[in-house]
C-alpha positions in Angstrom: 0.0 0.0 0.0 0.9 3.7 -0.1 3.3 5.5 2.1 1.7 7.6 4.8 3.2 11.0 5.4 2.6 13.3 8.4 3.2 17.0 8.9 5.6 16.4 11.8 8.7 16.4 9.7 7.4 19.2 7.4 6.6 21.3 10.5 10.1 20.9 11.9 11.7 21.7 8.4 9.5 24.7 8.2 10.5 26.0 11.7 14.2 25.5 10.8 13.8 27.4 7.6 11.8 30.1 9.4 14.6 30.6 11.9 17.2 30.8 9.1 15.1 33.3 7.2 15.0 35.6 10.4 18.7 35.2 10.8 19.2 36.5 7.2 17.0 39.4 7.9 13.8 38.3 6.2 10.9 40.1 7.8 7.9 42.3 7.0 7.5 42.9 3.3 10.8 41.2 2.3 10.5 39.5 -1.0 11.9 36.1 -1.4 12.1 34.5 -4.8 11.5 30.7 -5.1 12.7 29.0 -8.2 11.5 25.5 -7.8 9.0 23.0 -9.2 5.9 22.2 -7.2 6.7 19.9 -4.3 6.3 19.4 -0.6 9.5 21.5 -0.1 7.8 24.4 -2.0 4.8 24.4 0.4 7.1 24.3 3.5 9.2 27.2 2.0 6.1 29.3 1.4 4.8 28.8 4.9 8.2 29.6 6.4 8.4 32.8 4.3 4.9 33.9 5.3 5.6 33.1 8.9 8.7 35.3 8.9 6.5 38.1 7.4 8.0 38.0 3.9 6.4 37.9 0.6 7.2 34.9 -1.7 7.7 35.4 -5.5 7.2 32.1 -7.4 9.4 31.7 -10.4 8.7 28.8 -12.8 11.9 26.9 -13.7 10.3 26.0 -17.0 10.2 29.5 -18.2 12.8 30.7 -20.6 15.7 32.4 -19.0 15.9 35.1 -21.6 13.0 37.4 -22.2 
């Protein structure tokens, strides 16, 4: 059968990332660009950025690099 996943590990990773973002000065209205495909890590990163007070800017890795 399928693998069951809980939020325990994701919550811990999110907290670690949140603390790291704060150490780097990410706070209210800071813009953080995310260049990644859709994944659990993307969701964790978005929550950590929002928890720190930042704004996330999603960048699709499939878009052409030259515009």
